[in-house]
Steps between C-alpha positions, in 0.01 A plus 500: 500500500616852423524767768345820364496851636192702403555875509167678492483846351277768643377360831539663841660812351404838640191362676352365175404146396547368852528123523598328825781249454302227682217544247745499210656178632156336510434598137826340388421184699144488362629466142719203588839659563725339761698622803372856458687766700466879490771752574426856617193697393604595146367188331780243499385139500716188485350166397565172322336380181556283193304739274655735242564868574242627250230264630573598861497876432162480329351274768626712791394833343154365419450360851618818677264709289211261570560483877593863565222664301672609185831620640707483180832343592790415274697197614866470406661164570859395543629157592733454793786445253415819306495701822834353602645605161363854546676524837831352383518698174466858625665712227590783740834480679517487879659847488210643294244353741692621808528851353126512429414373847722770651329776298146372556308497825284213375546182297699564184515163319185359341394257230204560270359160405318486168262241356708489180797668332437863400519607136811688392303813401335509842839472673603812305200680659643453850865544404456879508445470878835330564734729695785495749244473780259259322665200337361181353603175334256278315568128521229307318171580670659658806619859540755573769449854633746702707391835646729753669207682654164334524283278283205729580652806331663308217396595148632163386284306748196716423532429127547121503141473378628621161653155450140391440553176694330409830761571765538482876794633698660353813794620702814290532441402863153363417630303199790362704262385775259346244791315340609362839143391583466333158830316549386369838177373336708317238717341766192335649449310172841339492 
């Protein structure tokens, strides 16, 4: 069985689309997913399944909308192995990350996770927002983001929608913790 991490976009943000994690866990269990665990309130759910990514995304999105009265949620999935690769392949040097963390009072390293690879012409639309204080690297369907100030005031972060691909963003600490939780779930199998 594959360990998946579901990253839900647009729930529990700014007091909108509130879904309790216990309720979300029950929804995942009700559609036959195994060993369901949630992590923090921003819509991170770990589970096991033998189904394909596309099938699971559609099934989860449909069920959330049905149970939570039309809250439109986009689900982005990564396997435990994919998450591990994201963590181990950070394109920013330790020095770059340390410098950003020193300049910023909040988290500075993030990953935008996309449902699929962005088109080249759409990447050009966000390239104009790259700067010394807002950097990015695209690796497949993941965008590593490094901010010297704050993600909230970042023109780059605020224009990711121009990629025209469903996207959700998580900070490095959250992704690292999710990767560790996923690894521990895999260890139980072997």
